[in-house]
C-alpha positions, 0 to 999 in steps of 0.5 A: 495494509501490507503487500509484496515483500512486506511493503506497507502503505495507506489506501487512498482509493478503492477501485473495483479490482484494486486499491491505490496505495500511498507508500510514503507512510513507510519510514524507509520509503526514500531508501527503497527508491519507490514511486509515491503511489502504486496499484495493488490487486485486492487478492495481493494484500492484507489489512494490518490496521483497519480504520476505526 
């Protein structure tokens, strides 16, 4: 999935109004000084590679 400023991550858990996203998927994760996980509202992301 992709959200805010082209950040990408893997959805770990789907909640009623949001998802918990693992950001360590990105190759530049450490360079961006981000937390390992974040919460994103369903309105604020797009699916870029759906699970098969």
